C-alpha positions in Angstrom: -20.9 -16.4 -8.4 -22.4 -13.1 -7.5 -22.7 -10.1 -9.9 -19.9 -7.6 -9.7 -20.4 -4.9 -7.1 -20.7 -1.1 -7.8 -17.3 0.7 -7.4 -18.0 1.8 -3.8 -18.9 -1.7 -2.8 -15.8 -3.1 -4.5 -13.6 -0.6 -2.6 -15.3 -1.5 0.7 -14.8 -5.2 0.3 -11.2 -4.7 -0.7 -10.7 -2.2 2.2 -11.9 -4.8 4.7 -9.7 -7.5 3.2 -6.5 -5.4 3.0 -6.7 -3.5 6.3 -4.9 -6.2 8.4 -2.2 -6.5 5.7 -1.7 -2.8 5.6 -1.3 -2.7 9.4 1.1 -5.6 9.2 3.2 -3.8 6.5 3.4 -0.6 8.5 4.4 -2.5 11.7 7.1 -4.6 10.1 8.5 -1.6 8.2 8.7 0.4 11.4 10.2 -2.5 13.5 12.4 -4.2 11.0 12.6 -1.8 8.0 11.4 -4.7 5.9 8.2 -5.5 4.1 7.8 -9.3 4.3 7.2 -11.3 1.2 4.4 -13.0 3.0 2.6 -9.7 3.2 3.1 -9.0 -0.5 1.8 -12.6 -1.3 -1.2 -12.1 1.0 -2.1 -8.9 -0.8 -1.8 -10.7 -4.2 -3.9 -13.6 -2.9 -6.6 -11.2 -1.7 -6.9 -9.7 -5.2 -6.7 -13.1 -6.9 -9.5 -14.6 -4.7 -11.8 -11.6 -4.1 -11.2 -9.6 -7.2 -13.2 -11.8 -9.6 -16.1 -11.9 -7.2 -16.5 -8.1 -6.8 -15.1 -6.9 -10.1 -16.2 -7.6 -13.7 -13.9 -10.4 -14.9 -12.5 -8.2 -17.7 -11.6 -5.4 -15.3 -10.1 -7.9 -12.9 -7.9 -9.3 -15.6 -6.9 -5.9 -16.9 -5.9 -4.6 -13.4 -3.2 -7.3 -13.2 -1.4 -5.3 -15.9 -1.1 -2.4 -13.5 0.9 -4.7 -11.2 3.3 -5.4 -14.0 3.7 -1.8 -14.9 4.3 -0.7 -11.3 6.8 -3.6 -10.8 8.7 -2.6 -13.9 8.9 1.1 -12.8 9.7 0.0 -9.3 12.6 -2.2 -10.4 14.1 0.8 -12.3 13.7 2.9 -9.2 15.3 0.2 -7.1 18.3 0.0 -9.4 18.7 3.7 -10.0 17.4 5.5 -7.0 17.7 3.0 -4.1 14.1 2.3 -3.5 13.6 -0.7 -1.2 12.8 -4.0 -2.9 10.0 -4.6 -0.4 8.5 -1.2 -1.2 8.7 -2.1 -4.9 7.0 -5.5 -4.4 4.3 -4.0 -2.1 3.5 -1.2 -4.6 3.2 -3.7 -7.4 0.9 -6.0 -5.3 -1.2 -3.0 -4.3 -1.6 -1.6 -7.8 -4.4 -3.9 -8.9 -6.6 -2.7 -6.1 -6.4 0.9 -7.2 -8.8 2.6 -9.6 -6.8 3.6 -12.7 -9.4 5.9 -14.2 -8.4 9.6 -14.3 -10.1 10.5 -11.0 -8.6 7.4 -9.4 -5.1 8.3 -10.6 -5.5 11.9 -9.5 -6.4 10.6 -6.0 -3.4 8.3 -5.8 -1.1 11.1 -7.1 -2.5 13.4 -4.4 -2.5 10.8 -1.5 1.0 9.4 -2.0 3.0 12.6 -1.6 0.8 14.0 1.1 0.9 10.8 3.1 4.7 10.4 2.5 5.3 13.9 3.9 2.9 13.3 6.8 4.5 9.9 7.6 8.0 11.2 7.4 7.4 14.2 9.7 5.5 12.0 12.1 8.1 9.3 12.2 11.0 11.8 12.6 9.1 13.7 15.4 8.3 10.4 17.2 11.8 9.1 17.1 13.1 12.5 18.4 11.0 12.0 21.6 12.7 9.6 24.0 9.3 8.7 25.7 8.0 7.4 22.4 11.2 5.7 21.3 11.3 3.9 24.7 7.9 2.4 23.9 9.5 0.4 21.1 13.2 0.5 21.7 14.0 -2.3 19.3 12.5 -0.7 16.2 15.2 -0.5 13.5 13.5 2.6 11.9 14.5 4.7 14.9 18.2 4.1 14.1 18.3 4.2 10.4 18.8 7.3 8.2 16.4 6.0 5.5 12.7 6.1 5.9 10.2 3.2 6.2 8.4 3.9 2.9 5.9 1.1 3.5 4.0 3.4 5.8 2.9 5.8 3.1 2.5 3.0 0.5 0.1 1.1 2.8 -1.6 4.3 3.8 -2.1 5.3 0.2 -3.7 1.9 -0.6 -5.9 2.1 2.5 -7.0 5.7 2.1 -7.7 5.3 -1.6 -10.0 2.4 -0.9 -11.6 4.1 2.0 -12.3 7.3 0.1 -13.6 5.3 -2.9 -15.9 3.3 -0.5 -17.2 6.5 1.0 -17.8 8.1 -2.5 -20.6 5.7 -3.2 
């Protein structure tokens, strides 16, 4: 087993591994307004398999607790505020990848609202343009009043890892 990588290296390895999953989540949330359980399980599998190789084992074990915390908060938001179950599961599966130090949390709490507004405005503008809607006429998200929140969730995970990888 190799020695744990420095934080920028950890973020880069995770970024490479989660990029296709993030793209899959964004696509399925746009097309079906669903985040597949298989995507959530794939994200968990990536952390379970790659995490102990690139992180110190103690940190890898500790980061699993962030998944539990996010899942608990997410279930409350699902029950009280109508958050989607797929969004809750994805957020919980993404949590262990994220740096929970103060600078890491500040980055997440900056990225999530900014990317949510950007995704919402972009999605609403795109669906208002018939030429764009006609490119993907079967997308459920064009017709629904609610918003595919998997877009900013996946983007937050991706950009957090990308910025952390670049910081090194």
